[in-house]
Legacy VTK file of the C-alpha trace (Angstrom):
# vtk DataFile Version 3.0
C-alpha trace
ASCII
DATASET POLYDATA
POINTS 308 float
0.047 0.003 0.015
2.792 2.389 0.886
4.545 1.557 -2.461
1.360 2.605 -4.260
1.198 5.864 -2.258
4.807 6.812 -3.312
4.211 5.856 -6.929
1.040 8.000 -6.825
3.062 11.014 -5.424
5.633 10.590 -8.162
2.950 10.544 -10.920
0.954 13.471 -9.461
4.024 15.687 -9.099
5.331 14.909 -12.562
1.860 15.682 -13.920
1.929 19.103 -12.211
5.273 19.899 -13.826
4.197 18.736 -17.261
0.887 20.596 -17.137
2.701 23.837 -16.466
5.239 23.173 -19.129
2.569 22.387 -21.612
0.979 25.854 -21.222
3.014 27.344 -23.972
0.372 28.894 -26.224
-2.609 29.838 -24.036
-4.737 32.057 -26.336
-5.218 32.739 -29.985
-6.692 35.909 -31.432
-8.065 35.582 -34.974
-9.156 38.550 -36.971
-12.728 38.138 -38.112
-13.164 38.519 -41.914
-14.635 41.899 -43.059
-13.170 43.649 -40.000
-9.845 45.511 -39.443
-11.073 48.247 -41.796
-11.944 51.945 -42.083
-15.575 52.896 -42.661
-17.951 55.830 -42.731
-15.528 58.653 -43.482
-16.998 62.266 -43.229
-15.380 65.404 -44.750
-15.798 69.133 -44.279
-18.496 70.516 -46.399
-16.106 72.455 -48.708
-15.767 71.230 -52.343
-12.790 68.924 -52.954
-11.853 65.263 -53.679
-13.740 62.627 -51.735
-12.228 60.363 -49.200
-11.245 56.943 -50.554
-10.962 53.705 -48.717
-8.998 50.803 -50.223
-8.844 47.470 -48.442
-6.592 44.456 -49.086
-7.638 41.412 -47.112
-4.522 39.412 -48.105
-1.759 41.913 -47.474
1.757 40.853 -46.301
1.567 37.488 -47.928
-1.977 36.816 -46.691
-1.139 37.360 -43.040
-2.860 40.714 -42.602
-5.635 42.968 -43.737
-4.552 46.417 -44.907
-7.103 49.273 -45.058
-6.091 52.689 -46.279
-8.112 55.921 -45.918
-6.921 58.695 -48.207
-8.180 62.295 -48.396
-7.510 65.968 -49.203
-6.315 68.206 -51.993
-2.498 68.457 -51.798
-0.794 71.817 -51.608
2.795 72.874 -51.894
2.450 76.633 -51.041
4.645 76.018 -47.984
7.229 74.042 -50.018
6.739 70.970 -47.755
4.725 68.813 -50.190
6.574 69.001 -53.576
5.231 65.601 -54.555
1.650 66.684 -53.968
0.746 63.758 -51.736
-2.594 63.392 -50.117
-2.934 62.652 -46.381
-3.710 59.176 -45.331
-4.307 56.697 -42.506
-3.154 53.118 -43.149
-4.324 50.321 -40.847
-2.587 46.876 -40.926
-4.439 44.241 -38.857
-2.804 40.861 -38.439
-4.990 37.709 -38.969
-3.505 35.302 -36.272
-1.958 36.206 -32.899
-0.734 33.656 -30.413
-0.285 34.682 -26.816
1.695 32.984 -24.023
0.393 33.578 -20.460
3.559 35.376 -19.514
2.597 39.007 -20.048
4.692 39.318 -23.150
3.126 41.771 -25.733
2.128 40.616 -29.134
1.314 43.044 -31.949
-2.328 43.064 -33.161
-2.278 45.980 -35.550
-0.543 49.132 -36.600
-1.966 52.525 -37.692
0.101 54.939 -39.694
-0.815 58.566 -40.136
0.878 60.237 -43.171
0.349 63.931 -42.699
0.910 66.038 -45.765
0.144 69.757 -46.390
-3.360 70.155 -47.862
-5.311 72.988 -49.338
-7.434 74.296 -46.344
-10.088 75.622 -48.691
-10.863 72.044 -49.956
-12.602 69.286 -48.088
-10.569 67.602 -45.358
-11.288 64.633 -43.053
-13.584 65.250 -40.084
-14.199 61.705 -38.831
-14.272 57.970 -39.575
-14.547 54.700 -37.861
-12.296 51.644 -37.399
-14.154 48.353 -37.108
-12.305 45.340 -35.686
-13.313 41.998 -34.445
-11.235 39.298 -32.851
-12.230 35.671 -32.134
-10.805 34.196 -28.976
-9.765 30.585 -28.849
-7.221 28.395 -26.997
-4.978 25.363 -27.657
-5.202 24.496 -23.962
-8.992 24.039 -23.556
-12.196 26.086 -23.917
-12.399 29.811 -23.356
-15.332 30.561 -21.014
-16.820 33.247 -18.736
-15.378 36.177 -20.588
-15.998 39.640 -19.120
-14.848 43.090 -20.291
-14.052 45.825 -17.758
-16.226 48.618 -19.057
-14.924 52.108 -17.980
-18.194 53.154 -16.315
-20.284 50.004 -15.950
-17.633 47.652 -14.558
-17.365 43.950 -15.530
-19.794 43.074 -18.250
-20.303 39.752 -20.013
-18.636 39.775 -23.487
-21.764 38.257 -24.926
-23.884 41.296 -23.943
-21.386 43.819 -25.393
-20.973 41.852 -28.650
-24.816 41.642 -29.052
-25.134 45.360 -28.337
-22.575 46.203 -31.050
-24.154 43.849 -33.529
-27.355 45.874 -33.100
-25.522 48.984 -34.140
-26.159 50.282 -37.679
-22.317 50.549 -38.024
-21.754 46.780 -37.562
-22.947 44.180 -39.940
-25.429 41.762 -38.419
-23.560 38.729 -39.753
-20.077 39.905 -38.715
-19.918 37.318 -35.895
-20.748 33.664 -36.504
-23.864 32.474 -34.685
-22.990 31.041 -31.269
-19.696 32.782 -31.042
-20.867 35.974 -29.511
-19.311 35.098 -26.102
-15.737 34.667 -27.595
-15.768 37.501 -30.146
-14.438 40.932 -29.185
-15.847 43.703 -31.451
-14.124 47.123 -31.281
-15.610 50.169 -32.963
-13.226 53.113 -32.759
-14.609 56.611 -33.447
-11.920 58.640 -35.132
-12.188 62.474 -35.008
-9.585 64.298 -37.143
-8.251 67.861 -36.926
-6.677 69.378 -39.954
-4.813 72.596 -38.961
-4.149 75.619 -41.199
-0.447 75.390 -40.839
-0.089 78.811 -39.200
2.256 78.732 -36.081
0.202 81.574 -34.545
-3.065 79.620 -34.589
-2.292 76.165 -33.273
-5.297 76.003 -30.969
-4.892 72.254 -30.413
-1.289 72.489 -29.429
1.954 71.851 -31.360
3.849 69.121 -29.489
5.680 67.847 -32.672
6.889 71.414 -33.426
5.879 71.663 -37.120
3.923 74.557 -38.775
0.935 73.182 -36.899
0.642 69.598 -35.954
-2.486 67.737 -37.049
-3.979 65.206 -34.698
-6.536 62.465 -34.562
-8.550 61.266 -31.696
-9.485 57.618 -31.128
-12.282 56.686 -28.688
-14.439 53.607 -27.997
-17.685 53.477 -26.063
-16.237 51.261 -23.456
-12.947 53.060 -23.116
-9.380 52.130 -24.088
-7.170 50.251 -23.026
-9.351 47.210 -22.731
-9.181 44.811 -19.753
-10.727 41.342 -20.271
-11.176 38.653 -17.662
-11.613 35.136 -18.915
-11.178 31.421 -18.051
-8.945 29.306 -20.205
-9.607 25.611 -19.480
-10.928 26.764 -16.074
-8.033 28.933 -15.097
-8.451 32.676 -14.691
-6.505 35.072 -16.953
-6.467 38.775 -17.815
-6.174 39.902 -21.448
-4.950 43.550 -21.843
-5.278 45.325 -25.259
-3.460 48.676 -25.446
-1.692 51.079 -27.823
1.877 52.135 -27.963
4.263 54.255 -30.073
6.875 51.701 -29.157
7.154 48.843 -31.756
8.060 46.446 -28.883
4.967 47.319 -26.839
7.143 48.151 -23.832
5.237 51.357 -22.892
1.450 52.103 -23.127
0.118 55.323 -24.692
-3.037 56.578 -22.957
-4.349 58.703 -25.783
-6.855 59.634 -26.973
-5.049 62.419 -28.906
-2.317 61.388 -31.357
-0.218 64.190 -33.030
1.592 64.071 -36.191
3.915 66.918 -37.464
3.223 68.305 -40.902
5.087 66.401 -43.703
5.746 63.473 -41.333
4.360 60.092 -40.294
3.291 58.684 -36.977
2.825 54.982 -36.298
0.595 53.775 -33.447
0.759 50.037 -32.589
-1.886 47.960 -30.808
-0.785 45.091 -28.541
-2.297 42.277 -26.536
-0.875 40.811 -23.349
-2.116 37.710 -21.449
-1.374 37.132 -17.804
-2.617 34.636 -15.250
-4.925 35.906 -12.444
-4.758 34.602 -8.811
-2.738 31.451 -9.605
0.750 30.539 -8.453
3.623 31.770 -10.546
4.823 28.971 -13.011
8.261 28.950 -11.430
6.781 28.318 -8.024
4.648 25.487 -9.267
7.538 23.939 -11.014
9.656 24.206 -7.921
6.928 22.572 -5.835
6.523 19.783 -8.406
10.276 19.240 -8.474
10.501 18.939 -4.703
7.508 16.534 -4.721
9.350 14.335 -7.307
12.549 14.327 -5.164
10.538 13.413 -2.002
8.597 10.670 -3.754
11.796 9.279 -5.332
13.600 9.269 -2.029
10.850 7.508 -0.170
10.345 5.006 -2.924
14.031 4.135 -3.004
14.067 3.727 0.796
11.035 1.435 0.558
12.693 -0.777 -2.064
15.905 -1.101 -0.091
13.969 -2.185 2.894
12.244 -4.902 0.897
LINES 1 309
308 0 1 2 3 4 5 6 7 8 9 10 11 12 13 14 15 16 17 18 19 20 21 22 23 24 25 26 27 28 29 30 31 32 33 34 35 36 37 38 39 40 41 42 43 44 45 46 47 48 49 50 51 52 53 54 55 56 57 58 59 60 61 62 63 64 65 66 67 68 69 70 71 72 73 74 75 76 77 78 79 80 81 82 83 84 85 86 87 88 89 90 91 92 93 94 95 96 97 98 99 100 101 102 103 104 105 106 107 108 109 110 111 112 113 114 115 116 117 118 119 120 121 122 123 124 125 126 127 128 129 130 131 132 133 134 135 136 137 138 139 140 141 142 143 144 145 146 147 148 149 150 151 152 153 154 155 156 157 158 159 160 161 162 163 164 165 166 167 168 169 170 171 172 173 174 175 176 177 178 179 180 181 182 183 184 185 186 187 188 189 190 191 192 193 194 195 196 197 198 199 200 201 202 203 204 205 206 207 208 209 210 211 212 213 214 215 216 217 218 219 220 221 222 223 224 225 226 227 228 229 230 231 232 233 234 235 236 237 238 239 240 241 242 243 244 245 246 247 248 249 250 251 252 253 254 255 256 257 258 259 260 261 262 263 264 265 266 267 268 269 270 271 272 273 274 275 276 277 278 279 280 281 282 283 284 285 286 287 288 289 290 291 292 293 294 295 296 297 298 299 300 301 302 303 304 305 306 307
């Protein structure tokens, strides 16, 4: 009987170690088709070229969706835009993101603002939207009990938020597959844009980049940003954080919501996801405990065999 007890300890402790080691890829984020795009651009009422949206769903070798929003009548009166380039926003959204539960950031998308001098008498961009949707799945078991930390309402079931957004006229009813509302995160960013007149004496929105007058765009969501999501992966609690950064490594978070770009320059804003365990022992501690249990079980088993 004691032999079976020692063998059981050895098996259980080894299982603990293997289960921790097996948790390599904990969560997958998959871009939902027909999302990761610009939509609903609005211009100032002055005459001028319309805003144009061009979307490539198989960009970067089929690994990303690229959506470009282009607007404005170029001007070279200041000598800063000799190539007569329009201004643009270019969004690249990656199709598949794998997250380890170690808090390491993984890039979801990047947004580039190309700011060129435009004719202020012609139509310029006022607003637009960015529609994104990510499906949550895991290689380690089912993803359940997903809650989003709303900035004013607190923790809300993801199913409720997804259904509310699907009821919006700005979101297609069939964007999310039936039955997957509880594991699909829809983001609808409202983008407000400010095109300055390039006069240093009238930079009413500030001039942090130090050009003639920086232009800036404002990104907001109804639920606030960054996004904190609590979820269970195979019964274990985790937190998923989605945030923006000017740093390509995701080392620092950018609070927003205003993002400035100097005239005749570009700004790149990255969006990252980080997955971390909640209220569970650190993997290193679990491995140490498992290792000690293995040693203890092996020692007792060897003593038992010698006595026999």
